[in-house]
N, C-alpha and C positions, 0 to 999 in steps of 0.2 A: 194280590199275592195268593195264587192258587196252591191250594195243598190237597193231599188225598190220604186217607186213613181207613183202615178196616177194623171192625169189631162186632160186636153182639149188641142189639137193641136192648137197653134196660128199662127205659121209661119213654113213653111218647105221651106228651101233655096235649090237652085241648087247644084250639086256635083262640088267641087273645086278640080282641079288637082294641088296640091301644087308643087309636084316636079315629075320627070318621074316615080318614083315608090311609091308615096304617095298621096292619095286622102281623102277628107273628105266631109261630108255634115252635115249642122248644121240645127237644129230645135228648136223651142221654144215651151214649154207647159206652160198652165195657171194652177198654182196650188193654190187652195183656202186655205187660211191660216188664219182662223178665220175671221175676218171682212175685211182683205185685200187679194187681189190677187197678187200671185208672178208670174212673168214672168222669167222662167228659161231656159237658153240655154244648150242643150246637143249637142254632135257631134257624129256621126257614121264615122268610118274609114274603109278604105280598102273594102273588101266585105260586109260589114254591111251597106255600103251607099245605096244599092239597096232595102234594107228591108223597106225604107220609101215609096217605089213606090205605095204601095197599100192604103196609107193614104191620107186624105186631111184635110184642116184647118176645125176645128170644131169636129173632131173625138175624142171621149174619149178613152185615152189610158193608159196602163200600160207600164212602161219603166224600164227595168233593165239595171243598168248602173255600171260602176266602177268609183270611185273618184281617179284621177291621179293628181300629182303634180310634178312640176320639177323646176330645178334652169337653168338659162341661163346667161352667162356672155357676154356683148356687147363688141365692138372692143375697147371701152375706159376702160375696166375692171370692169364696173359697173355691179352689179348682179341684175337680176329681177327674180321674181317668178311667174309661171303659175299654174293655176288650171284647169283641164279639167274634164267635165262629160262625160264619153265615154260610150255611149249606145250601148249595144250588143244584145238587144232584145226589140222589141216594138210590142205590141199586142193591138187589140181592146179590149175595157172594157167598161163596164157600159151602160149607156142610149143609147148612138148612135148605140153600137153594138146589143142592144136589139131590137132597131127599125129596123134594117136590117133583123134580124131573124123574126120579127113579120110581115114584108111585105112578105117575102116568105111563111109565114103559112097562109096568106089571099088568097092563090091562090085556085081556085075551083076544082083543080084537084089533 
């Protein structure tokens, strides 16, 4: 289930090596929702972790992600449910990207 959202990067966390074969990197974007701002956490996994290297806090971004959910049963047999927003594409968008292009256009040559 692929979705897309636009917002401003609020936090970019370090890459976490969860197991020998699995790594993830979480980040949070601010999404304006009427009068309220939503802080929404996404994760990038495996090879997608490095895609965040070119971004910084405050950048306006467009995030393409998949909505994922799963069931997990603990040792006592109790079931729990997890929901993840797995980002597979992050790109500059909007005002912060326009400012970068505008700075290049001001060069005298």
